C-alpha positions as CSV (number, residue, x, y, z in Angstrom):
1,M,-5.6,5.9,29.1
2,S,-8.7,3.6,29.5
3,T,-10.3,2.8,32.9
4,G,-11.5,-0.2,31.4
5,E,-10.7,-3.7,31.7
6,W,-9.7,-5.4,28.7
7,T,-12.5,-8.5,28.1
8,P,-11.5,-11.4,25.9
9,P,-12.8,-11.7,22.5
10,E,-15.7,-14.3,22.5
11,L,-17.0,-16.5,19.6
12,R,-20.3,-15.5,17.9
13,S,-23.3,-17.6,18.4
14,Q,-23.1,-21.3,17.4
15,D,-26.4,-20.5,15.3
16,E,-25.1,-18.1,13.7
17,L,-21.8,-20.0,12.9
18,K,-23.4,-23.0,11.5
19,A,-25.9,-20.7,8.8
20,M,-23.3,-19.4,7.5
21,I,-21.4,-22.9,7.4
22,A,-24.7,-24.1,5.9
23,Y,-25.2,-20.8,3.5
24,V,-21.7,-21.0,2.3
25,T,-21.5,-24.6,1.8
26,E,-25.0,-24.7,-0.3
27,H,-24.3,-21.5,-2.1
28,G,-20.3,-20.0,-2.0
29,Y,-19.5,-16.9,-0.5
30,G,-21.1,-14.2,-3.2
31,T,-18.4,-13.8,-6.5
32,A,-15.4,-15.5,-4.2
33,S,-13.4,-18.2,-5.4
34,K,-13.6,-21.9,-4.7
35,T,-10.3,-21.7,-2.8
36,Y,-11.7,-18.7,-0.8
37,V,-14.8,-20.2,0.1
38,R,-13.0,-23.9,1.1
39,G,-10.9,-21.3,3.4
40,V,-13.7,-20.2,5.3
41,L,-14.9,-23.4,5.8
42,A,-11.8,-24.7,7.0
43,A,-12.0,-21.8,9.8
44,L,-15.5,-22.1,10.6
45,N,-16.0,-25.8,10.8
46,W,-12.5,-25.7,13.5
47,V,-14.4,-22.7,15.3
48,T,-17.8,-25.1,15.5
49,G,-15.8,-28.4,16.4
50,E,-16.1,-30.2,12.7
51,T,-12.8,-30.4,12.6
52,A,-10.0,-30.9,15.7
53,V,-7.4,-29.6,13.9
54,S,-6.5,-25.8,13.7
55,P,-6.7,-24.7,9.7
56,I,-3.0,-22.4,9.7
57,T,-0.9,-24.3,13.0
58,G,-2.5,-27.3,12.9
59,T,-3.0,-27.4,16.6
60,S,-5.6,-30.2,17.7
61,L,-6.9,-28.4,21.1
62,G,-8.9,-31.2,22.8
63,R,-11.4,-29.1,23.9
64,P,-14.1,-26.4,22.7
65,V,-12.1,-22.8,20.5
66,T,-12.6,-20.2,22.9
67,G,-12.7,-16.5,21.3
68,M,-8.6,-16.6,22.6
69,D,-8.0,-19.4,20.4
70,A,-9.8,-18.4,17.3
71,S,-7.9,-14.9,17.6
72,S,-4.9,-16.4,18.3
73,E,-5.3,-19.0,15.0
74,H,-6.5,-15.3,13.2
75,G,-3.0,-13.8,14.2
76,R,-1.1,-16.7,12.9
77,A,-3.2,-16.8,9.6
78,Y,-1.9,-12.8,8.4
79,E,1.4,-14.3,9.3
80,A,1.1,-16.8,7.3
81,L,0.4,-14.2,4.5
82,Y,3.9,-13.5,4.3
83,A,6.8,-15.8,2.7
84,N,9.1,-14.2,5.6
85,S,6.7,-15.7,8.3
86,D,7.3,-19.1,9.9
87,P,8.4,-21.1,7.6
88,A,6.2,-23.9,8.9
89,L,2.9,-21.0,8.3
90,W,4.2,-19.9,4.9
91,K,4.0,-23.5,3.6
92,V,0.1,-23.7,4.2
93,T,0.2,-20.7,1.8
94,Q,2.3,-22.1,-0.4
95,E,0.0,-25.4,-0.9
96,N,-3.4,-23.9,-0.9
97,G,-3.1,-20.6,-2.6
98,T,-3.1,-16.8,-0.8
99,K,-7.0,-16.6,-1.4
100,Y,-7.2,-19.8,1.1
101,T,-5.3,-18.1,3.9
102,V,-7.1,-14.5,3.3
103,A,-10.6,-15.9,3.8
104,I,-9.3,-18.1,7.1
105,E,-7.8,-14.5,8.2
106,H,-11.4,-12.7,7.2
107,A,-13.2,-16.0,8.7
108,L,-11.6,-15.8,12.1
109,S,-11.8,-12.4,12.5
110,W,-15.8,-12.4,11.5
111,V,-16.4,-15.4,14.4
112,T,-14.7,-13.1,17.0
113,G,-17.3,-9.8,16.0
114,S,-15.6,-8.0,13.0
115,D,-17.6,-7.4,10.0
116,A,-14.5,-9.3,8.3
117,L,-17.3,-11.4,6.2
118,W,-21.0,-10.2,5.3
119,S,-23.7,-12.8,6.9
120,P,-25.1,-12.9,3.8
121,W,-28.8,-13.3,5.2
122,E,-28.3,-10.1,5.9
123,T,-28.0,-8.4,2.6
């Protein structure tokens, strides 16, 4: 049993998030499809407040996105990959494609500190 306290996920810095948006907007994301890039940008723009509505659940928070918000939306993106999920979530994948939803899932995982994406300027 762990004696450490649980800490909520934190977002990467705004500078790092905006650097990723700028890079992906200008260069794409490696050999990833345009659909994947669109998903990455949808997630990052939501997290930075450039868009008000979350990319999977369509939620408008009316406040800045927190690490918990990004983590929750990440979980919903993962669910949206499966046809037996909530029909509203599955509809996002049906309308935009699997690569779009996977990209959102990867980007939201990355914004809370995982290595789901690579930072192109670090290669």
